[in-house]
N, C-alpha and C positions, 0 to 999 in steps of 0.2 A: 454494675447496675443493680444486681440482686441485693448486695450488701447495703447500698444506699437506700433502696426501697424499704428493706427491713428496718433500717435505722430510723427513717423518717416516719414510718407507720407504727413505730413502737413495738416491733416484734421482739420476742425474748431471745432469739438466736444470736443477737449482736452484742459484743462486749461493750461495757459502758464507755470505755475510752474511745472505741471506734465510733460509737453513736455520737459522742461529743464532737469528734472531728467532722463527721458527716453533717451534723446540724450546724456547726460553725461555718463550714464551707457553703452550705445552703443559704445561710443568712448573708454571707459576703456576696454571693451571686444573685441575691433576691429571688431565689428559686421558689416556685410554688408548684405543688403537685397538680397534675392534670385531672381536674375534677370529673370531666366527661369520661376519661379512660377509667378512673376509679369506679364511676357509676356503672359502666358496662360490666366490670368484674363483679361488683357487689350486688348489682341489681337495684341500687339506690342512687338517685342523683342529689339527695339531700336538698331538694328544692320543693317548695310548696306553692301552689297557685292560690291567690286570694282573689275572689270574684265578688265585686260589689256592684250595687246599682246607683250609688250616690257617693262618689269619692269626695265631693266637695261638701257633703253634709257634715254637720257638727258631730252627730253621733258616730257615723262611720269612721271618721278620722281618729277619734279616741280609741275605738276598737282596733283599728289597724295599727296604731302606735303600740298598743299592748301586745298584739300578735307579733309584730315585727321584732320587738324587743325580746320576746320569749324565743322566737326562732333564732335570733342572733346568738342568744345565750346557748342554744343548742347547736351552734355552728351550722345552721341551715340557712338557705337563701330563700327569698320570696320573689315571686313574679306577680305583679298586681295588674288587674284588669277591671275597668269600669264599664259595665254594660249600659249604664244610664237608663235603665228601665226598659230596654229594647230587647225583646225575646230573640230576634235574629242575631243581634250583636252578642247576646249572651252565649248562644250556641256556637258562634264563631270563636269566641274566646275559649270556650271549653275545648273545642277541637285544637286550637292553637296551643293551649297549655298541655294538653295530652301529647301533642307532637313534640313538645319540649321535654316530655317524660317526667313530669312532676310526680312526686311520690304521693301527694294527696292534695285535697282542696279544702279551703275554708270559704264558705259562702256567707257573706256579710249582709244582713238586712239593714234597713234604714228607719224602721218604725216599730220594731218588736212585734210585728204582726205575723200571722200565719202566711207562709210563702209556699208556692208550688215546689215540690221536690224535683231536683234535677239529678238525683243519684243514679237513676236508671241509665243515664247517658254517660256515667263516669265509672270506669272500671277500677278506680283506686279509692281509698277511704275518703269520706267527706264528713265535715262537721259544719253545722249551721250556727252562726253567731248573731245574736240580736234579731233572730228570726226563728220561727217554729215551722219546721217542715210539715207538709201535709201527710208525709209517710211516718207513722208512729215508730217504725223500725230505725229511722234516722236518728242521729244524736243532735239535739237542738239545745243551745245554751241561750237563755233569754234573761232579760232583766226582771226581777221580781217586783212588779209595779204594785201589786196588792200589799206585799210586805213592806215596801217603801212607804206607802200611804199609812200603814199601821204605825210605822215609826213616827211619822208626822203627827198623827192623831193622838198617840199615846203621850207624846211630848206636850201637846196642848192641854190634854186632860190633866196630866201631872202638874201642870202649872196653874190649875184652878179654872181653866176655861170651860164653860158649860153651855154656851150658845154659839156653836161652831157652824159657820156656813161654808159652802164649797162652790168655787168658781173654777171651771176647767175648760178643756178644748172640746172638739166635736165628739158626740157620742158614737160616731162611726169608728173611732179609734179604740182598739181594745185597751190601750194604755189608759185612756180617760175613764173607761168603764171600770177597769180593775182598780184604779186609784179611788174612784167613788165608792167601790165595794169595800175597800180596805178601811176607809174612814167610817162608813156605816157600821161595819163589824165592831170596831173599837167603841163607838158611841153606844151601840146596843149592849156590849159587855159592861160598860160603865153605867148603864141605866139612864142614858141620855138620849134625847131626840135631836136630830139635825135641825139647824136653824133654816128650815125650808128645804125644798128639793134642790139637788145639784143644778147649777146653772151651766149647761153645756153651750159652748159657742166656738170661738176661734182660739188658736194658740197665739194671742197677740196682746200687746199692751192696750190697744184701743178697746178690745173686748173686756179686758180687766177693768178699765175705767168705767165703761158703760155698765157692766154687770154689777160692779160694786154699788153704783147708785141704785140699781134695781133691788139689790139685796138689802141695803140700808133703808130704803123706802118701805119695804115689806117687813123688815125685822130691825128696827132701830136699836134694839137691845143686844144685837150680836156682839160678842166679845172676842171672837177669833174667826179668821178666814183661812181655810186651807186651799191653796191654789194649785191647779193642775200642772203649771210650769212656772218658771221664773219670770217669763215675759208677762204672763197674766198677773203675777204677784206685783211686779213693778207698776203695772197700770192700776191695780187696786190701791197700792200705796199712794199714788198720785191723787186719787179720788178722796181717800181718807184725809190727806193733808188739806185738800181743797175744802172739805166739809168741817175742818177744825177738829178732827179726831186725832188723838195722840197715839202713836205707835211706839211701844206695845201697851202703854198704860190703859188706853181705852179699848183698842182692838189689836190683837196679836196677828201676825201674818206668817205663814209658812209657804214656801215655794217648792219647786221640784225641778231637778236636773242639775243643780249647782252650776249653772252657766255663769261664769264669773263676770262676764260683761254686764249682766243684770243683777246678779246676787250681791256682788261686792259694791257696785255703784249705786244700788238702790238706797234711798234715804228713809229709814236706817237700813244698813246692810241686812240681807235676808237670811233667816234660818231656812234651810232647804235640804232636800234629799239628794245625795250624790249617787248616781247609778253604778259607780265603780266600773265604767266601761273599759278602761284599760285592763283591769283585772279580768273582765269578761273575755277580752281578746286573748289574754295569756292563758286563761282556762281552756279556751278552744284549742289552742296549740297543744297544751298538755294532753288533751284527750285525743287529738289527731296523732300525736307521737305514740300514744298507747295503742291506737288502732294499727299504726304501722308496725308495731311490735307484736301484733297478733292479739291484742286485748281490746277489741272493739266493743262498744256498748251502744245501746239505743235509748230512746226516750227523751224526756225533757228535763234539763237542769236549770233551776231558777237561781240566778246570781243575786245574792243579797246586796242591797244598797246600804248606805250609812247616813246618819243624820249629821248635818253640819250646822252647829248652833251659832247664830250671830245675834245682832241686837234687835231684830224684829219680833222676838218673842221674849217673854219674861214673866215673872209671877204676876197674876192679876192683882189689882189694887183691892183692898178691903172694901166691900160694898155694903151699904147699910139699907 
C-alpha cells in the first residue's frame, strides 16, 4: 500500500519502472484516490464554495463559467449555492459549505454594486467577484465600468463624432453612473460638450426607443449615441430607423455588455463593450488560490473590458 501511494502521488522514493506498473494497474482498475482521506492528511479538500445571489442571471453565469474553468485547470472542485437574495438562505449555505470543509469562498455579485461583507462569518479565504465588499480589507474584483465607457467614448471621438448623447439605465445603479462619468471625462479631455445631460431610465429596449425620440427632439444634430447597455442600444437603433436616420452614417451607436442576443442581432450589429466576465471569474480564482497559499491581498481590482467593433460605428461623413 505504501509503494502504491507513493507512486500515485508522485513521490521520488519509487523507481520509474515500479511507478509505471502501479499507474498501469490503477488505470486498469479505474482506481481513484480517496479525496476525503487525502484532505484529512493535507488539511485541504481542494474544494471551493461559490456563493451567488442570482444563478440564472446573465452576468453571474459568465463569471461562474470562468471560475469553474480556472478551478478545473487547477484540479479543484466547486460547490455552487444560489442564495437568491435571501439573507437567511445565504447564512444556511455558508454553514453548509463550511461543513463540507471547503478551502475557500468566491462570493459572486449580480450587478457590480457594493455588497455587505460576509467574511466575518467565514474562517477561510474569501474573494468577491463582480461585487465590492463593504470591508476594505476584503479582496473585491469588479468590472471597470468607467474604463469601459472611456473605450466607447474614445472610439466615437476618434471616428470624428462630436455631438455625442448618452442614454442609459437607472441612476441608482453604480454601473450607470460610472459609465456616464467615463463618457463625460473623455469628452472633457477632447474639448467637447455632451449632447445634453445623460438620459437615465430603464435597462430596456422600450426605454431606448422612447429616450432616443427625446434626445433627437432636443438635439436633432446628434451624431452619436453611447448607450448604457445593448438592450437600450437596440431600442435606440429601432427609433433611428423609424425616423429615417442612417446608422452609422448619420448617427453612430455604441452599446455595452456585448450581449450577443442584442449586439449581433441588432440592425446593424452593435459596436459594444465586453466586460470580460469569464476572465473576471478566472481572476477571482487566481487570487483565491494565492490566498490559500498564504499570499492574501485586500482592496479592489478593476477588471478591464474590451471594445468589440461592429457595423454600428464608422467614420463620420464629411459635413459641410
